[in-house]
N, C-alpha and C positions, 0 to 999 in steps of 0.2 A: 821983603817979600820973597817967597820961594815958590817955584813952579814944580808941581808934582805930576807924575804920569801914573795912570792906573788902567786896569782892564779886568775883564772877567777871566776865568781860567783859560779858556781856549783862544782868547784874543778877538773874538767876534764883536765884542763891545770894548771900545777904548775911549778914554777921557783924559782931560788934564784940568788941573785946578791951580790957581795962583792965590796964595794967602800968606799970612804970617806963618812962621814955622809952627807946625802942629805939635802941641804938647798936651792937649786934653781931648777927650772924646766922650761919647755917651752910649749907653745901652738903654733900650726901651723894653718894658715888660708886657706890652700888648701881645695878643695871641700870635700874630704873624712874626713880630720881631723876636719874640722868645724862641720861636722855632727856627728862624734864620740864624740866630746867635751872632748877629753882626755887631761890630763896633763902629759906630757912626760918627761923622763930624759933629762937633758940639753945636755948630750953628749951620744954618742954611747958607749956601753960597749964591751970590747973585750971578746973573748970566755973564757979566763981564769978567768974572773970576772962575767960571766953569765952562768947559766946552766938551762936547761929545765929538771925538775925532773919527770914530768908526761905530756905526750902529747897525751893521748888516744882520745881526741876529737878535736885536733888541725886541723885547716883548713887555707887556704890562700886565700886572695883576692888581686887582682892587678887591676889597672886601668891605662889607657894611661897616661904617656909614659912607664908604666911598669918598673919603676925604683926601686920600693919598694914592698916587700912582707909584706902585712898587715895580721898578724895572728889573728885568732879569734877562739872561741870555737863553734863547731857545735851544742852543746847542749843548751848553755845559751846565745850565741851571743856576749859575751864580748870580746873586743880587749885587750890582755895583753901586746903585744910587736910587733915590726916590725924590719926588717933588709933590707939592700939595696941589690939589685940583684947583684951589682958589688962587694960587700963585705959581703957575707952571714954569716960570722963568727963574725959580730959585730951587737949588738942589741940596740935599743932604747926601753925603758920600759914605759908602761902606769903606772905612779906612783899611780893612783887611785886603782890599783890592788895590791899594796904593803901593807902588814900587818904592823902595828906599825908606820904608816906614815900618816899625815894629809896633803894631797897635796895642798889644798886650802890655807894653811898657809905658803907655800913656796914662795920665790921670783920668780915670773913667768915672763919670757921673751916671747915676741911674735915673731915668725918666719914667714916671708912672703913667704910661699910656693906657693902662688897663682901667684905672679908677679916677684918679684926681687930675691928670694932665699937668702935673707939677714935678719938678725934680725932687727926689727923695734924699739926696745928699748934696 
């Protein structure tokens, strides 16, 4: 297991996650994820593996059908993670916000959040 640290750009939102070494990731093609252009953790992390260590500037954005809480920093605008409304104690992390990780070098899968809600590769 490895513990990673991450944050938004300005540091107003900080978090840590403990998981197997990260070698794969995902991108989603839904309307908001396409615009965020984030590279996300392949799986959701349970509360015992993810913790928010500073949330002084944390805000939430939802769009229809309001199934996901997209968290972002009110100061710098960066999206560090999200969770599902139906399971608020599990988080998917924007790996571009994780220190000591080069997300563009990971094996990236594409999730069809626009139409089929299935992985495309």
